[in-house]
N, C-alpha and C positions, 0 to 999 in steps of 0.2 A: 386716474381712471377714466374720466371724461372730456380733460380740457386737453386738447389739440391747438396748442397755436402755432401760429405758420413762421420760419426761422424770414429773415431777411436779411439781405446782406450785412456784412457790416460797413460800417460810416468811414471810409479812409480821413487818417490825420491829413490835413490839409484840404483835403474836396471842398469846392462847394458845395457839389450837388450828390444826392444817390439816385441812378436810373432805374425802375421797374416796369417791367412791361406787362399791360394787364387786361385781360379779359373781362369786357363788360358786355353788357347783352347789346351796346350798340355798335359796337367795334373792339377792334384789341387795338388801345394806346399805349402810349409810350407815357410812366408817369415823374417826376421829376419833383425828388428831394431837396428842399433848403439844407443842408446837415446842421446848421445853426437851429434854426423856428423849425422846421419840417414842415415847414407852407407846402402845401405839393400842387405842381401846375400840371394840369392835363395836357397833352397834347395828341395830336392827329398823327397817322402816318406820313403825310407829308412836313408835319413839325408845326403846322400850325395850331396856334393856342385854342383848345374847346371852351368856348363860354357857355356858360350853363343857366340857369333861370336861377340858382342859387350864389351865394357867396359860401366860400369857406375859408377861417380861422382856424390855426392850427395852438394851440396851447401844450404848454407844459406844467400838468399841477402835479402835487407831493402830494399821494397816497399817507395816509396813517403806518401803513405796511413799511413804509420806508423808503418806496421805489417814487421812480418821477415816471407818471403816466402820461400818455400822449393823447389829447381828444381835440375834434373838431368840433368849433360850432357854426353850424349849417344854419345860413337867413335866407330865406327867400326875395327876391330881387320885388322893385315894386310891391309889395305888401309889407306892412309894419306890424310881428308877428300881434298875437292876444296872448298868446300860450307855447310854452316851451314843452319840447319832450325831451327824456331824461335816457337814452335809447341804450339796454343794456345789450349788446350782442350774443352770439349765440357763441361755441363749443369748439368754433374752425375757425379759420381764417385769422384777417385783423381789421383793422377800420377801413384799409382801403377795398375789400373784397365783400363788407358790411353795410356801408354807411348807405349805399342804394336800395337798403331794404328799409329807411326810412323814410328818405328821400322824394317817394309819391306824397306824402301827406302835406309838403311844404307851400304846396300851391292853395291848399284852405285854411292857409291861417297862420299856422306853425311854424316855431325854428326848432333846431331839432343838438342839443349836445350829445355824440356818439364818442366815445374812449376806447382805450383800449387797453384792458386787467394786465396785471403783472405779468411779463412773459409772453403777451401779446406786442405784433408788431414792433414799433420803436419802444416801447414801454421797458421798461429794468424789469428785473426779477424773476421769479419761478413762479409759474402759472399752478400755483395749488388752491384750493378751497376755502381756506383759512384768508389767504390775499385778499382772493377773489372777494371775499365777504366786505374784507374790510375797504377795498380799492370802490365797492358801489355804493360804502357810505359815502368814504372821502370824492367821489365825483360828487355826490347829493351837496355835499357839503362846499365843493366849490363852484357848481353852476348857482347855488344861492347868492354866494358873493357876489356876484357879476351883477353892475348896474343896469344892463341890458337883458335882466331874465328878473329883476325885483319886478318889476310894473307889470308881472306875466303869470299867467293860472301855469301851476306846474306839475306834470304827471310823467311819471313813470312806466315807459312804455318795454316789459321785456319780449326775448324774444327766444325761444328754446331754453336752453341752459341759463340763459339772459330773463328767461321768464321766471324760471323758478326763484334766482337772486330777486329778483325784481319783489317778489314777493315777500320774501323776509326782509328786507332795506324797506320795503314801504312800511311794512310791518313796526319793524322796530323806529320807524319816523314820521310817524302819521301827519305829524304835528306839521312837519317840514312839505309836506304836498297835498294837491288835491287832489289826485284819484290814481288809479291803477291798473293801466293795461295791462294783458299777460297773451303772448299766443306761440300755441305750440309748445306750450310747455310739461315736461314732468314733473309727476307729485313731490316724490319723494326720491334721494339716489336709491332707497333702496328698492323701489317699485321700478325705476331702469334699470336696473340691474339686474333685476328678475327676468324682465320681458326679455334678455338679452343673456344669460348665465343662468337660469329656472334657479331654483330650492336655493343653492347651493351661493347665486350670486345674492341674496336677499344676506343668508348669514353672512357671508361674508365684504362686505362692502359697509363700510361705518355710516354715521346718519346723524353728522354733526350739528346742519339743520334743513329743515325742508318745509317746502312751498305750503305742503300738507298739512302742518302743525300753523304754522304761521301766520295761515289765509282764517282760521280760525280767531284769531285774536284782529285779524284788520278789521274795520268797522268804517272805513270811509269808502267814498264808488268804485264799482271795481267792474270791466269788463274782462270775458272769457271770449277770446277767440282761438277757435281750431277748428281744421280740417277735418273732415270724414276721409279724406283721400291721403289723411296725411302714413306717412310710411317711415316717419323715423321716430316720434311718437306714441303713441294710442289713442286716438280720442276718447278714448275711457280715460284716459288720465286729464284731460282738460276736465270731463265732465264731474269727474272725483274733487278737483281743484273747487267748480263753482257748487257741486253741492254742501259741501262743508262751511261755504262763506256766509258772513251776514249779509245782511242787505244794506241799501242798495247795492245790487248788482242785475250783470245781464250778462247771457250765454249767445254770444253768436257764431253760429255753425256754418261755413261756408267749405268749398269744394277747394279744388289745386293741392298745389305740391305745400311741403312741408316751411311754411316760416311765409308765406307766397300773398300773406294777406293784402298790406299793402300795394304790393305792385298788380292784385286782381277787383281788390274792394275799394280802393282808396278814396272812394265819395262816401260809400257807407260807413267804412271804418270813423271818418270824419265824424260823420254825423252824429254816430255814437259818442264820441270824446266830445261831441259839444252838447252831448244828453247828460254825458257825465256831470261835468261841470256845471247844469243846471241842476245836478242833483246837489251836488256839493254847496249851493247855495239855500236849499229849501232848509 
C-alpha cells in the first residue's frame, strides 16, 4: 500500500551499459550503469564526467528475503570516515533519486551506505512490508561485515518510510548499532492510513510492525528529526515516537520540506549525530 518502487528499463542481454536521465538539484544529468556491476557514472549534458567530492562503490548483496539487492557505499574524498550511516530511504524512487538525501552529511566525516529494498531500482523481488524488513536487517548484516566499516561507529539513519523501518530494525539489532536517527517518520501503518483514509483506513490496514511499538523497547541513543512544515508525514507523528522513546533521546524540530533536513541543516544534524555518539560512550 505504501511502497512505490520506481521501474527501471530492463537490462538488455549483451549490453554493457544502461543509461538513465536523472534530474538532480544541480542539473539534468545522464547516468550510465555498468550492467554487470551496476557501477554508476554521472555525465554532464556535454558527456563530460561529473566529479563529486565523494566516491561511489556499487555492490550487490543477498537479502534473507532471497533477493539480490543493490547498494552504494559512498565515501568522502580526502577525509577518513569515523562513522558509517546506514541509510533507509523513503517509499518512492530508488537509489539514484534518494542518495542525495544523505550526501550533504559526508563532508562532516561520515560515510554512508544506501541501498534499494526488494523491487526498488535494480534490486530483485517485490516491494512488500515483509521483504522490506528482511532487507533492512540484511543491509545491516552486510555493512557490518565490511572491513572498511568495522572500525567505525554505526548509525542507522532512516527517512519517512525508512525511518519507520529503521526504528524496527534498530530495536531488533540494538547490539549491532551505536545510535538511531529518524527523520520525517510515521508512527505506525495504521496511523498513516488513518491520516489519509480516516477511521476506515485504521481498520483496514494491518499492523505487522510499527515504530510506535518498537521505540518503546529501543534503549540506545536516539535523534528524532521532524519538520513543522512537513506536508507528507504530520509533525505530531514524530512527536508521538519521541514521547514514547527511552532516554537518551533528543528531538530536533526543523522547518522546510519533508525529509529535507540534511539539505538545509547538515551542520546542526551532523553535530547532533556526534553528540549521539558521545551519549553512547557514557
